C-alpha positions, 0 to 999 in steps of 0.5 A: 596296250602301250610300249615303253622305252628303256635305257638299253637301246631297242629293249622295249617293255610292252604293257598288255591289255588283260581281260579278266572275269570270273573264269580268269583272264585273257590277253592278246599276247602277241598281236603283230598289227597293233604292236608294230603300229605302236613301235615294236619291231616287226621281227618275224618270229619263227619259234615259240619256247616255254620255260617252266620253273617249279620253285620261287627264286630259280634263276636263269641267265645272263645270256645274250642270244644271237636272235631277237626275242619277245618274252611274256609270262604265262603263269606266275611272276618273274623278275627280268634283268637285262645287260647290253652286250652289243658292240658300241657305246651302250655296252654294259647298260642295264635295266630290270623290271617285274614281269607278270601277265600284263607285261612283256619285253622285246629283247634285241639280239645281243642284249643279255637277259636273265629271269628270276621267278617270284612265284612257285610254278611260274612259266614264261614264254618267248618268241624268237626269230631264229630257230634255237640251236645247241650250237648257237654262240651266246655272249654271257655275263655272271649273274652276281657280277658286282659291276652289273649289280642286279638287285635280285629280289629273292635269294638266289635259288636253283641255277645251273653250274654253267650259269654260275661259271659265266665271266664278269662283264669286264671279261666279256667280248661284245657281240658283233652286229649281224653280218652284211653279205654282198653278192657280186664282189668282183664288179665295179660296185662290188669292189667299191663296196669292199672299200666302204664295208670292210667287215662285210662278207663278199661272194662272187663267181664261181662260188655264187652264181645268180644264173644258178640260184642254188649256189646261194645255199653255200652261204651260211645265212645265220646271223645275217642282217643285210643282203646287198646284191651288187651282181647283174648282167649288164651287157645291154646289147648282148641281152638282145641275142637269144643266149644273152636274153636267157642269161640276162633274165636268169641273173637279173630276175630269177637269181634276184627272186631267190635272194628275195625269198631268202630275205623274206624267210629270214627277215633280212634287209635286202638292197638291190640295184636297178637302172635308168634303163627301166625308163623309155627316156621320153622325159628329161628327168625321171621321178622315183614314182614314174611308171617304168617303161623299158625299151629293151631286154636289159631294161625289162629285166631291171623292171622285173627285178624292181617288182621282185624286190618290192615284195621284201618288206625291208628293201632298198631298191637303188636306181642309178645310171652310167656307173664308172668304177674300177675295171673297164669303163667309158671314162678309162676308154676315153682316157686311153684313146686320148693318150693314143691320139685317136679322135673318136665318134661319141654319141651326143643325143643320150643325156644323163649323169655319170655315177662313180661306183664309189658314190653309189656304194657310199649312197647304199651305206648311207641308206642303211646307216640312216635307216632311211624309209624302205622303197625306191631311192635314186643314187647317182652322181650330182654333176650336170646332165651331159651327153656321152660326147660331153663327158668324152670332151672333158676327159680329152681336155684333162688329158691335154687334147683338144675337146674338138677331137671328139666328134659328136654323132647321133645314136642311129649313126653310131649304131648303124650296121650293128645289132644293138639294144634301144637306149633311153635318150634321157637317163637323168634320175631326179635326186633328193634335194 
C-alpha cells in the first residue's frame, strides 16, 4: 500500500493491496494504523455511504462537500475528477484518475468530486467524518464547464437535473475553511484573540458558561475545525475558599472535560491554556517535560486540565505566565499608583516573565498556522526574568517616578494576616530557541 500526492493540496490517491485467488479478491479498504503511518490524515470517519450505478456512463457531481471523505470502489470501475473549490491559491486546481478495486482517494473538505462509472453495475463507497444531512451546504461546479475541461472517458449518460444546473467555475463562491470557535471572549486572552482572529466565532458569559457545561450545546459545532479555550477561573486566592474551590474545579476541569469530549467526538483541534502554577517553583526555569507539582487549588486545577487536554489527539496545551492585557492587570495598577503618588510594597522574591496577552494570542495562532507538533508548548514574553518589584520599578521609571519609591518585600511579609494561596517562587518557563 502506498499513498500518492496530487496537484490538488490534500487530495491523496491510495494504492491498495488486493489479494486475489480463485474465489475473487480481498482488500483492506480502510486500515487506520497503516494508512495514517503512510501519510493519510486521521480524519475520524463517522459514516459509510454506498453509491450504486446501473449503467456505464452515469455521472454524479461536481460537489464540494463540507466534510472529508475517503472513496473506494466496491465493484466495477469509475472515473473520478476533482476540482479545488476552497479559498486560496489552489482554487480551480483539477485532478482526475480511474478508480478500481486497487485505488482509493482521500478528498479533503471543499474539494469538489465527481464520478462517471465505466462499467455497468458499479458501486463505490465513501467514508465521511460528518453525518450526511440534506441541509448541508455544498459548493458545486458544472460538469461540462470548459474552463474545468474534465476529459470524461464516456459520453455523459444518466445525470440529475440538479447536477446539470450547477454554475460555471467563474460563478462559484469559494468554500471557506472550517470555523474556529473561541470560548472566553471577554477575558484578557479572549480580547487579544479577537484582534488576531477576526473571522473566528467568539462566545462568552452568560451564553456559554463552563461552570454549566451544558451551555456548550448552544453552539453549532458543524463545520468547526478548531476550538480554543480562553476562559478560566484565575482568582488564585479565591480558589482556596470553599465556594472558590468548587467554582475553580467546575470551570477549569469539568468545563474543559466537556470541551475535550466535543473535540474528540468531532475530530477538532483543541487549544487549552495552562499556567506556571502547575509547578512548585523550586527550579529557576521550568522545562516542557518537567513533572507538574502544584502548590495550591488553582495550580491543581490547571494540572488536572493538562491531563484532560492530553486525551484529545489534536491538542495544543499552551503554558504561559504572568499575563497582562486589556482589563485590570498588574502593570496598569502600578501605572495608576505611580500617577497617584503612592509608594507601594511589591513582592521581590517571585520571579518570572511578563506575557502580554497579545504575545500569547499570536503564539497560539502561530502554533495553529504552522501546524506545530501537537502537545505542550510554552508561550510567554521573551523579556528578562524579573521579580514583580522589578517590573513595578520599570513602570514607575516610565511614569517619571523614582524606582526606589517601590519597596521590595518578601511574599510572607506581603501576605501577612490575609488568607492567600501558596505561590511558586520561580515561574519562568523555558522557551524554544
